[in-house]
N, C-alpha and C positions, 0 to 999 in steps of 0.2 A: 226451409229457409224462410223466416216470417219476415216482416217488411222491416223490422228494424235491425235486423243482421244484413239484410241489401241494403240498407242505408247506411251502415257503418261502411260497408265495401265501397258505395258510391261515393261517398265522403272523402275517404281514404284515395279514391282514383283523381275526384274531380281537385282536389289538395293536394297535388303529387309531390311538388316540390318542398311542403312541409312535412309530409309522409317519407321522402325521400330522408331528410334532415334527421328526423323522428330516427328513422331506421337507422342510419349512419351511428347517433349516438348508443343506439342499443347495441348496433355491432361492434363498436369500438370499445365500449364498457364490455361486453363480455368477452370481448378480445384480451384488454388488458388484464381483467380478472382471471382469465385461463391463464395468460402469458405469466402472472403474478405466483399464484399458486403451483403450478405446475413449476415454475424456477425454483421455489420454496420447496418441495419435494425432491425435484433432482439434485439441488445444491445439497439437503438433508443427505440424500443416496450417496452424492459424490465424496460427502464427509466419511461417511463408514466406509467405501470402497478405497479409498484413498488410504485409510487407516490399515485396513484390511492387507492392501499393496505392501504398505510401509513396514508391519508388523505381526499382520498374520491376525485370522478370525478368532484365535482361540481368546476363551473367557477367562480360565484360570488356569495358571501355570505352577505345578507341585514340585519345588526343588529338595534336592538329597530325599528322592524317591528311590525307593529299592524295589526288585523284579516285585516282590511279594505284595508292596503298594503299588505298583503301576499295574500290576493282574487285576487286582482288588478294585482300584477305580474303573480300569475299564468293564469291569462288569457291573459296573453302576448304570440303570436303566436311565438315569439323567441325561448321562454322556453322547453324545451322538455322534464324536467325531474327535480326533486324539491325533498328535505327534510327539514324536518321543526322540530327545536330543541328549545323547551320552557327552559328559562333560570330562574332559581327561587331566586338567590343571593347568598351570602356569609356569612359562620358562621366564626368567628373570633377565633381560637382555643388556639392560645399563645397570652394573651394581650400585651401591652407595659407597664405593672404597675413598672416593672424595668426599663425601661426607658433603654433597650438594645437594642432597634430599630429593635427587631426580631417579625416577624408574623408569622403567620401559617394560610393562609386561608383554607376552606373548601366548595368549591363552589358547588352548585347543580344544574343539568342541566336533560333534560327528554330524552329517546330515541326516537330515529326520528321517526315522525309519519309515512314517506314513504321511505324506504332505500333498504331494500334488494333487490330487480328485478334488480335497477339501477345501485349499488352501489355510489350513489352520498354521502355518506357518509361511512366510512369505518366499515368494521361489527367490531362487541367485539369478542375479545378469552376470553373465560370464564377459569381460572385457575382452583377454584373451586365453587362449588355450580351453580347456576340459575340466570336467568334473573329476574328484577322484574316484579312483575304481577300487582303493583297498586302502588299507591304513597304513601304506607306507608313503602314499600321495596324500599332498595336501592342497589347496589354495587359498590365496592370500589376496589381503585389498589391494587394488593397484596404485593408491598412492605411496605403497613402498616400494615400486620399481626403481631400480638403479641404487638403493642405498644399501649402506654397511652398518650393521647395530653393533658389531664385535671388536671393535679395534681399541686398543690400550686397556683393557681390561681384563682381569687376569681372575677372576671367582665369578665370572658369568655362568650361566647355566643355558649358554645361547651359544650356536657356533655355525660359522657360515662359508662356504666353498666358495662364493664369490657376492658381489652384488645381487639384490633379488632380481632374478630373472625366470622366465620359465625355462625347465630344464636346470636349473640350479639346486644343491643340496643343502640343507640345513640341519645344524643338530640341536635337540630339545631334552632337557633336563627338569621333567614336569614335577609340581610339587602342589601341594595345599596352601592357601596362602588364610593367617589367621593372625588376630589379635586379641590382646587380654583387654575387657572394658568391666570396672567396677569389681575388677576380682573374677572375672570369669572370661572363659576362653570361648573367641568367637570364630567360626569358621566363615571365609568372606567369599560369596559367590560372585557370580557375573555381574550382578548389579550392581557391586560396589566400585567406587573408583578408589584409587592409592589413599590409605588412610594416613593423614598428616595433623599432629598438634597446632596450635596457635604458635608457636615457636618455630615451626617449619619442621618439626622433625618426623621422619618416618615412625608410625607405630604399629605399622604391621610386620611380619617375616613370612618368609617362604620356609615350610614344613614337610618333613616326607616326600623329599626330593630323591625321584627314581633315577637311573642310569641314563645316561646320553641317549636318545634314538636319533635315527637319521631318516629325514623325509625329503621328497622329492618334491618340488614345486612344479605342477602341471597344468596352472591354472591360475590367474587371476580374476577377481569380481571388481564389479564398478561399484565405485560407492557416491556418483552422480544421483541426485535427486533422493529420495526418502527410500526407495525400494530396498534396501540391502541395509537400512540402519538398524534393523532386529539384531545384526551380526556383528553391530558395534561392540565393543568393551569399553565401559569407563575408565577401567585400568590401563589401557595400552592397545594393541591390536587384536584382531581375530583371526587364528587361522581353522580350514575347516579340512576334516578329512574324512574317510566312509567308513563306517563301522562294519567289522567283520568279524570283530572279536580277538583281534591279534593284540589290542590292548585294553587293559583293565582299566574302565571308567572309575571317577573318583566318586562320582554322583549321577544318576540321570535328572531330565527335567521332562517331567509330561506336561504338556500342554493340551486342555481339551476344551472342548466347545457343547453348549448344551442348548437348541433350539427350541427348549419345549419350554425353558424357564422365563417366564415373562415379567418377573418384578427385582429389585434390590435383592430384597429379603430373601428369595428362592438363591439366587446366585452366592450370597454370602455362606447360605446353608451348606452349597456345595462346597464352599473354599473352606468350610472347617470341619471337612466332615473327619480330617486325621485327628481332631482337637483331641478328643478325648482317649487316643493311644498314648499321648504325653511323648511322643516319638521325635524325631528330629526333621519332618517334615514341614516344610513352610508353604504355605500358599501366597499368591501374589494376583491381583485382580488385575485384568486389561482395563485400568479405569479409562484412557481415551478411548476404547470402541465403545466402552459400556455407557458413558457420558453420551455419546453420538445417537447409541441404540436404546436409550430412555431407560438406563438400567442402575442410575445412581438414586442417591437421596438427593444428590444438585438437582439445580432445574436440567432438562436437557438442554444442550446447543442447539437443536432445533427448533426448542422456541423462541430464541432470537430471531431466527428466519421468520418463523409465522409472526411474529411480532409487530415486526417490519412488513410483510405481506398484508396484515388486517390496516396497518398505518395506510398504508400505500391502497389499497382498495380501498379505505374509508374518503381518500382525496376521488378515487376515481367514481365512485357511489355518488360523493355530493355533486360532481357536475353533470353523472348522467342523471340526477333524480332533476337537478336544476331545468335541463336539458328539455325532459321528457314534460316536466310539468307545465314549465315553460309553454312547451308547443301546445299542449293540450289546453292549456287554461287561455291560449291568444282562440287557439279553435272553437271552443265553446262562447268566447266574446263575439267573434264572428258571424257564429250563428245562433245568437240570442231568438233571432226573429223567427228561425226552422224552428228552433225546440220549442217557442212559446206557441206558434201553430200546430204544433203535434200536441202538446198540452191542450191545446182548445178541441180537438177534434177526440180527445179521450185517451189517451196516452197515459199510462200511468206514470210516476217518478220512479219505478222500477224497471219499467220498459225505457224509460230514458237513460236510465246509470248502464242498464244492459248496451243499449247501442255505446256508450261511451267504453265502458270497458272488453267489446267487442273488438273495437279498434285497435284498443291495447292489446288484447290477445292474439290479434292478426301478426301486429308489430313482432310482438314477443315471438311467435312461432318461425317467423321468418328468423327475426335478428339473431335471437339466442344461438340456435344451431349453428349460423352462419360464423359467428362472432367467436365460439370454442373451436370451429375447425380453423378459421383464419388464426387464432391464438396459439396452437399446438403447433400450425405449420411455421408461424412467425418466431415461435419460440426455439423450433430446432433448429431453424436460420439461425438466431442470433447468437444457440452456443454451438453452432457449427463454425462460426465465425470467429466467437469468444475461446475457441476451446485450447488455443494454447495459452493464453492467459490464464485460463481458470486450472490447467494441468501444473501450468509452474505455480501457481498461487496454492496447490495442493499437495504436488509433488516435489516443489522446488526445483532450483537450479539444474539444468541438465534433463530436466523432464520432457521439456520440449521435444527433444531429438530422440533422447533412450527410452523412456516408457513406452510399453505397448497401450497405456490405457487411452482409453475414449470415453468421450462426453455424451452419452445417451440418456434422452428427456426420459423421464418417469411420469406417464399419465395413468392415472388409478382413477378405479368405477367412481369409489365418495369423493372426488374432489370433482368430477365432472356432476354429479350430482348436487354438489353443494353449490357450484356456479348456478345451476339452473334454479334452484331455490332460492337463492338471493336476487337474482336476475329477475325471478317472478316476483319474487315480493318488492322489489324496487320498483318494477313495474307498477304491479297495483297499488303502492304506495304514491306513487307520482302521479297517478289519474285518479285517485281518491276523489281528491279536492275538487277537482275540474268535474268529474262524475256527480257528486252530490249538488254542486252549482248547479249542472244542466238538467239535474232532475225537480231544481226549483223554479224553472223558466214558466210562466202564465202566458196568457192569452195577453194579458195586458203588455207585458214584455214584446211580443209580436208586433203592437203597435209604437213602441220606441225604438230610435237610431241608435246604432250599437254604443255602447257604453265609451264615454271617454274622462279626461279627467277635469272638466268644467266644474261637475258638482264636487268634486273635492277639494280644487281650488276654491271656489264658492266658501265651501266649509271652513277651509284654512283662512281665506281672508276675514270670515265673522269671529273665528277664535281669535285671532291675533288682536282684531280691533277690540276685543272685549278685555286682553290681557293689558294691553298697551296703555300707556297715559296719553293724553292730549298730546304733550310736550313731544313723546317720542313719537307718536304718530307724525306730527308734522316735520320733526328731522329724517324719519322716515322716507315719507313722501320725497321731500327735497331733494333726498341721495339718490332715490331712483329715478324722479325727473333729471338730473344732473347726469347719471349714467346713461339714460334713453339718449340724452342728447349726443352724448357722446360718439355714441353705438352709431346715430344716425349719422353726424357728422362726418363719421371714420367709413363707414360702409353704406350709408343709405337705408332703404326700409327693410331692403332684405336682411340686412344683420341686426336691424332691430325686430324684427320678427323671428328673427332665430332666437333672440336672446330672449324673448316672453315665451316662447315654445318650448327651453332648455329650463324656464325658471319654473314650470309646472311642475307639480309633485308627478313625477313619472317612476312607478316603480321599472318599467321596461326598460328607462333609460338608467337604471341604477345596476339591473342586471347586466347590461349589455356592457359597463364601464367594469363591474367586479369580474365576467368573464373576461374581457380583454387584458384587464390586469393579472389574473391568475396566469394568463398564457404567455404573456410578458416576463413575469418573475420566473415561470418554470425553464423559459428560456433561456434568461442571463444566467438564473443559477447553475442549469447545467454547465452550460459557457464557463462559468468561475470553477466548478468542480473540473472541469478539464485541464481548464488553464493555470492551477493550481496542482494537479497530478503532474503535468507534463514540465509545472517549473521543477518539482523533485527528482525527475530526471535527470535534467538538466543540469542539475548541480552536482549531482552525485555521480552521474555518467561519464565515462570516459568520452573523449571527442577524439574520434579518426583513430583509436587505437583499438585493436582487435585480441591482442595477445600481447600478456606481460610474462617476461620472464626474469624471474629472480636469480642472483648468483653472488656468493658469497668470494671474495678475493684477499688470500693471506699474502703479508707482503713479506718476500723470500729475504734471506741474509746476502747483504751487500746490494739490496736492491731500493732505489731512491723511488720517491712516490710519483715522480715523473715518469717512471720506469711499470709503474703499477698503473698508471694511467693508461700509459701507451696500450699495455696487454688488456686493457678495459676495452679500450677500442679494438683491438684484434679481436676479441671473440665475439665482438657485436658482428663485425664481418663475415668470420666465420660460422654464426649461426646462421647469417642469411644464406652463406652458400651452401648449408645444409637443409635448406627448408627451401618453402615456395613463397616466404615472409619479406615483406620490405621494413626496413628500419626506420621508424617514426623518429626515433632519438633512443638515450638512456639518460637515468638518472641517479643520484645519491643524496639518499635523505641522512642528514645528520643534527644532532640536537647539541646546543651549549648552552651553558648557563654564561651570561651576559647584561648588558644593560642599553637603553636606548634614550639618545639625549633628550634634553628637556622638549616637551611639546610635541614630540614625534611619537609618542604613545598614546593613544584614545582611548581616557579611563573610563568610559560608557561602552567598551567593546564587549565588557562579557555581562552586562547590566541584566540581560532576558535568562544567559544560562544560570546568574546566580540567584535568579527570582524564582526560575523554574524547576530548578535541580538543588541537590546538595554536594554535587561533583568538586568545586573549589571550597569547600566549607575545609579542609585541612591545606590546601593550595591556590588560596586568592592572589591574584598578583600583587605584587610590592610596586607604589611608586611613591616616590622620595621626591618631593621638587618639581614634580611633573614629569621626571624621569624613571623609566620603569626599570625594574630589575627583576630577572629571573632568566627562564628557557627561553632561548632565542631557536627556531628552528631555520637550518640553513638547505634549501632545494638546490643542487648542484645539478645542473642538466649540459648536455655535451654540449662543444662551442657551436657547430653548427645549427642545431635547435635554439641557442641563445642569440647569434646572432638575427636568425629568422623571426624570433619574438620581436628580439629589438626594434627590429624594422615594423612588425608590426604593431610597435607601439609608436611609431613615428620618431622614435631617439636617433641621438647621434650615436652611429656604430664606432667611430672612432672613440669614443669618450668610453663608452660602454664595453669593447669587447680589448683593451689592453690588460693583458692577464695578470702584467706586473703591477697594475694600479688598481684593483675590481672595484668597481660601482656596482651597487644591488640595485633591485628592485623588490619594492615593499607589497606584500601579497594581500590583500583584505579577500577572502572566501568565506567558506561553510566549515562549520564543524557538525560532525555526524555519533552520535553518542552510541553506544553499545544496544539501548533498545531501539533504536531507528529515529529518534526523532534528529532535527537536525536544525541549526544555527546559523545564522548569516553574521559572521564574525570579522567587524571593521576594526581590525587591530592598529591601523596607523592613519594618524588624522592629519601630519605635515611629514617632510622630507626632513633628513636630518643623519646622526651618526649610529651605526652600531659596533658598541666595542663588546667583542668574543672575549670569553675569559680563555684561554689558550692552555692556562698551568694553572690549577689549584691545588694548594696544598694539601696532601695525605695525611690522615691520621690513622693510626694503626685500629685496624678493625672496621672501618667505616666508612662510609662514602656522602659526599655532598647530596645534602636532601632538598635545601630551599636557600632561598635569599629571604630574608625578613628585617624589619625593622627593630632597630635596638630601641633602647627608652630613652636615648639623646635623639631618634631622629635618625640614625644613620645607619645604611645597611650592613646589614650583619652574613656571613656565610653558616649554613646551619647543617652540620653532621648527625648522620644518622648512626648509632653506635651498634654494634651486633651483641649486646649483652640480652640477659633476659630480662635487664629493665627496660630494654629497648630507650636506653641514655640519650640525650641530646646535647650535641656539644655547638657554640656559637664562637665566632672569629671576626673579629671586625673584617672587611670587604678587602683593606686596602693591606691587611695581616694575610688572609688567605687567597688572596690572587697574585699569583707573582708571574703572570704572563697574559698580554693582551694583544689583540690587532683590532684596528678601527677602520672598518669599514663603511664607506660614504651610501646613505642610500637615495638615490638620484632623482627615483620617481613612485608612485604608487600605484599599481594596479589591481583591477579585480577579475584578471583573467591570469593563466598562469600556460606553460609552453604544455604543448597535448602530451610529452612524453612523462612531465611531472607527476611523480608518485606521491603519496600519504600528505597531500594538500588539506586533509580535513582535521583540523588542527584548531586548537583554540589560544594556545599561546602563539607570539608575533612569529611571521615566518617571511625570509626574505629569499631572493633568487639570485642565484651567481653563474658562472660557466664555469664547468668541471675542472678547467684549468685556473681556474683562482684558487681550488685545492690544493695544488702542487705550493701556489706563492704563500697561501696563510701556512700550510705545515711547514715548510722550508724556515719561515720565521720563527714559527714556536717551537720544532723541536729542540734545536739548540739550548733551548731555558727548561724545556723538559728533561733532556737528557743530564742537565745539570741538578734541575731539582730532585730528580731521582737517585744520583748517585749520591747525593746528600741525604736523602731519606735512608735507603739501604744502610748508608754508614752509621745512621744513627738508630739502626736496629728495624726501620718501618718497612714490611715486607711489601713486594711488589702485587700482593692481594687485596693492598688497601686501595691501590688506583685503580681506578676504574674508568671506563672509559666518560664520564663526568668531568675526570681531573685531566685528562690530554686529549680532547675529540678529535682533533687533528693530526695527533701522531700516531702513528702506526709501528709496530715491532713484531718480529716475526713469532709464531706461536711456541717453537721452543725454546725460547730465551727464558731462563732462570725458572725459579719458585713462581709458582702462582701467573705462569703466564697467560693461560686460558683465559685472563680476563682482559688481555688486550686484544679486543674485538676487531675481524676484518673488516675490509671494506666493502659495504655490502650494494649492489648495484641491482637497477630496474631498466630491463630492455624493453623499449613498448615497439609493437610490429604491427603493420595492417596485412590482411589478406585474403583474399578471395572466399577460402575455406580454411576459414578458424579452427576448427576441431580436426581436421587432417595437418595443419601445420602444426597446432601444440602436439601433434603426435610425436610430429619430425624434431622439432626441438627439444621435446622430453627424453627422444634418444641420444641427441649430439651431447644435452646436458648430462645426461648418465655416463656418456662415455669420459666427459671431463671430469665427472664427480670420481674416477677410479682414481684421480692424481688426488685425495683428499689434502694432503698437506698444503696443495696449492688453493682448491677450489672445494673447502669443507660441504658447501650445500649449495642446491641449486634446483631450480622448478621450472615448470610453463604452465600458465593459466590462461584458457579463455575468458578473455576479460568481456568478451559479445555477450556471454552467457548471462552474466546478471543484468547487462545494460537491457539485453532482447525479452528477457524474463520481464523486468520491470513495465517494458512496454507492451509486452503481452497482454498483464495484468491492467495496463490503463486504456488497451483497446478495448478488452472485455468491461470495463466501466463506462467506457463511453460508449458502447453498443446498448448496452442496459438504461443508462441515463438518458441517452440520446430518444430511444424507445419509446420509454415511459414518459419523458416530455413531449414527446412529440404527437404521440397519441391522445396524451393528455389537451394537450394545445389545440388537436383537433375538434374533439369534445368541445373545448369552450369557443372556436371559430364557429362551428355548427350553432352552438348556442345563439353566439351574438350574429350571425346571418338570419336565424328565424327569427332575433329579437327585434333586431332594427326594421327587419324588411316588413317585418308583419304591421309593428308599427306606426311606417309611414304608409301600410294599405290603410289601416283602421281611420286614417287621417283624410283619407280622399275626400270625403266632403269638405271638408277645411282649405285642401287644396284646389278646391273646385268653388270654392267660392271666392281664395283668391284671383284667379284666374279671371272669374267672371268682373272682378270689381277694377280689372287692368294690371294685374301682375303680368309680366312678358315672360318667355321660357328662361333669358337670360336671369331676371332678378329673383325666378324661381329657384332654379340650378344655385345660385352665391347663396340663397336661404339654405336648402339642403346640405350645401358643401361645408354653408358655417356650423350648422347642428354637428354633422358629422365628424369635423375637425375639432368639435368640442369634445366630444367622444372620446376620439383618438388621444388628445394632450392628455385628458382627466384617465383616460385606461393608462397610458404610454407613464405617465406621472406615478399615480397610483401604484404600478407593475414595479418600477424603478425601488421605488419606497418598501415595497416588500421585498424585491430581490435582495437591496441593501442590508436589511434587517436577515434573511435568510443567510449571505454570505458571510455575513459578521459571524453568526451561528457556525457556519460551516468554518471560518477560521478558529473558532474557539475548538470546536472538535478537532482540527486539522495540526494542534498543537502537539498531537502524538508524532505528525511526520515532519512539519517544516514551521518551525516554532516560530521566527522571524519574518515569516510571508508577509509582504507589504498589501494590505488592501486595494485592491483593484478590482474596478467592473471590467469586463471584458468586451472592448469595443465593438470588434466582429458581431459579437451573439446579439449586443445592444440594436444595431445595426438593423441584425435580421429580424431582431422582434417588432423594430420601428415598421419595417416593411411589410409582415405580417398583417401588422393593426391597419396600414393603409389597403393591404389588398383585402381585408375582410370588409372592411366597411366601404371599400368600393363596390365589390359585386355584390355587398347587399344593398347599397342606394341604388346600384343601375338596375338592380330585379325589382325594388319596390317601385321607382320611378315608373318601369315600363307597366306592373301591374297598377298604379295608380292615375293612370293617365286622363282619366275622365277631363274634359275641356272647360265643362260648366255646371252649375245646378242641377240644370234639368237633364243632362245627362247621370250626375250623381245620383238624384233621385229615383232616376229610371232603374238604376244600378240598385237601389236598397229595395227597391218596390219588387222587381224582379224573382 
C-alpha cells in the first residue's frame, strides 16, 4: 500500500462523520435499486404465475382435434408439455318456449388427461365433495348450489331430481351448438357465448342431440378468485366428468406448451401447423400468458414495470449522485491546503486523482454489497407484508383465503450484476469532478485559505455594476439599506448578519434547499396517494356489514303488502337463528318515475359524469322550470334501522317515523361506473317534494323509457315499442301518469343507513322506512287495479305493464297472461359476523332450504361482503408499503445530503465565526444568527416542497380520474406536519453538529487550526 492509499484511508477515518454520511447514501441507493428491480422482476413473474394458476401454462390450444391430430401434435419435437380435454356437448336448461331470448347451457367436459405435473391446465379447487372417478359422475360450480333449472319447461334437455347439491342426480341430453353466418354453417365451441342478433333474437340452435344421460353430482368446485376461470363457459355453466371412454366426445381440445420457442413467429408457426391440411382444427393462442412472457408482437406487459423501475431509479440515482458529489466536493474544498502541499513535494495529478478514487472505491466496496443485501431483505419483508394485497390484485376476490399461491421474490444474477455496475458508474461519475479538481491543486493553493464565496460575491457585484444604469443602482442601494434597517430593528445585528450571509451566492445553500424540498414533496405526495386510496374504499365499502343476503319474495293470493313485509321481517329472524350472524338491518331498492319540486334538484349534479363519459348521452336528466323529471330511486330500510338513522342525523323521530305520513331523506352519494370510475353525485340542493308516479298508462307491446321535454317545453313520457324499428311513442305527462304519491323530503344527508344497498346511483335517491312501502302501495294499488282492468278490456295485455308502470303494486306470479312481468319484492339483508366465511355458508344453506318453495321465494343467495372491502384494503396496504418505503428511503438520502451540506458549510465558515466572536459577538447573538439562517433554509425548503407536492398531487388527481373522478384537491395535513418536523429535525442536528465542529473561540485559534 503506497502513501496515497494510506492517505485515502486516513482521510476516511479522520472525517468519519462525512464518511458515514456518504456510506449511508451509497447503501440506501443500492438498497433502493435492489428493491426496485427485484420488485419489477418479482411482479413480472407474478403476472405469469397468476395467469398460469388461472388458466394454465399452455401456449397453443387446438380445438376440434381428432385422435390422429392429437398424436401428430404430440410427436412434434417443439411440444414439451400437453393436456387433452374431451368435449361432450351442451344441454339446454332454459328453452326459448316463452320467446324471451334467455338461454342457459350446461356444458360437459372431461378432466384433463395430462395436467398436474406440468400445470398445462389449472388445477380444480374443490369446495365440497370429491373429483369424479367415472363418466357417470360430475362436479358442478359451487354457485349453483341449491338452484333448480328445469321447472316450467317442457322441451328442456335437462332434468333434475332435486336442487343442485352433492348426491343429487341430473339428466343431460347433450348436443352440438351451431349457427349459420353468411350462408356458412359454423359449429360453436366453448369459447362462444350465446349468439344473439341486434333485435335480441337467438341465432344459434342445438343439433345432434343425444339421448338423456343421468349423472350423479359428487362435488362442487369453487369459483372464488380466478383459479377456476378456465373452466367457465361464456354460454352458461361448466360440468366436469371423468373420461373413461363411456361417452363419445364431440371433439377434443389439445393444449400444448413449447418451452423452447422464444419468439412470436415461432409460436405462430406452431399454431398454424394444421393450416395446410385444410381440416377443421382451429388454433387459439394463450394471448394473456404470451404477453406476459414477451412472446407477442405487442409491447410486453413487463416493459411497463421496467419503465417505472427505470424512472424511479433515475430519481434515486440523481439523489445519490448529488449526495456523493457534494460530499467529495466539500472534502476537496477543505483539503485544498493538504493537496497543494502534496503537489509541491512532487505528487503527480494522476496520484492525486488515485487518492480520491481510492476513497470512493473503499466506500463502494463496503456500501454496494451492504445495500444489495439490505435491499433483498427489505424487499422480502415488504412483499411478505403486502402478500394479501398482491394476491387479491392478481387472483381476485377470495384469493386471500382460498388460493394456495404465495409471493416469492425473484433475485437473478443479471439484476444484481447490473445494480453493481450502475452503482459503480454512479460512484465514479460522482467523484470524477472532485478528483479532477483535486489533481489541479498547486503549491500556491497551499498558502491560500479554504475557498469561500467572497470572490464570487465580488465578481457578481462588479458584473451588476456594469449592467445596471446609475439611477437603478441608486434605487437598488436605497432598497437594500431600508431592508437592512428593518432587519436590524426587528432582530438586531444577528438577523442582519444572517440576511447578509443568505444573500451571498451559495451553491451549498441551494443544494440544501432543493434536497429539503424533494424530501418534503415525496412525503406529502405519499400521504396524498394513501389518502385518496382510502377515500375510494370508504366511499365504496360497506360500513359495519360483513354479509349480504338477497331474497326475492312473491306476494301470494289474498296476501296484503303488510303481510308480505311481516314475512320479510320473519325471514330475517330465521336467518339469524340459523347462523352465527347478527342482523344489521334489511332494505329494498325500488325505482320509480317521478318528479322533484322546483329548486330541489341540483342541475350540476351530473356535470362531471357528462363531461367524462357518454353514459348519459341517451339518458340525460330532464329539468323543466327547475323541476326534475325522470327516475327516482327509493331505498326502503327496516323500521329499526330507520329510527337509528334519523336519530344519528339529529332529526325529530316523531315526524320522520310516522308510517302513515312518510317523510323522506334526500341522499347525496357516489356513483360507480362499470369500469371502476367513481363520481360524487350531489343530486339534492334543497329540500322539497318528490312526486312518485305510482301508475303509468300502458301501451301495447311497449314500456316507459324516459321523460323528455316536448317542443312546447312541457314533460312527455317516452315509450319504447318492441318492433323491428324500435319505434318511440310520446304522451303528455298528464295523460301518461294516472296515479301519483307525494313524499316530502325533510332533509338532505350524505350518509345512508348501514343496511342500505345500491346507493351508488346517479339519479336522485330518497330513503324511507319500509313501513312506508305499505302506505304507498295501499294508496297506489286501487288506481292500478282500475287501470289494469280498463287496459285488459281494451285488449292491452299484461305483458305491456312492467314494474315501471306500477312500481309499488305487487301481484301473484301465477295471475293471468304474462304475469311473469309482475316482479317480486327484492330484499337485501345485512349481517355482521366474527367469521363471515363460515356464516355465509350457514346462511346459504338456510336460503337453499327456503328456495325449495319457489312459488314464494324464487331467488336467494348470500355473499361475503367483507371479501371485496378486505381485498381493496389489502391492495391499499400494499401500495402504502411500497410507496412509504420508496418515499422514506429517498427522503433519508435527501436528509443525509442536507446534513452533509449544511454542517460542512458551517464548518468551512469557522474563520468568519471566529472573527465575529473576536469583535464582540456573544454566544446568544451567534446562536440567533445561525437559527435565523437555518429557519430560512427550512421555510424555503418547505415552501418549495409544498409547491412541488401541489403540482404532483394535481397530476395524481388527473391520473386517479379512472378511480375517483370527483375527488376534491386536498393536502394531507398529517403528512405535511411530518414533513415539517423532518425539516426541523435535520436542520437541528446539522446545526448542532456544525457548531460543535466550528467552535473556535477567536482568530488566533482559527489560524492555528488552518496552519495545523
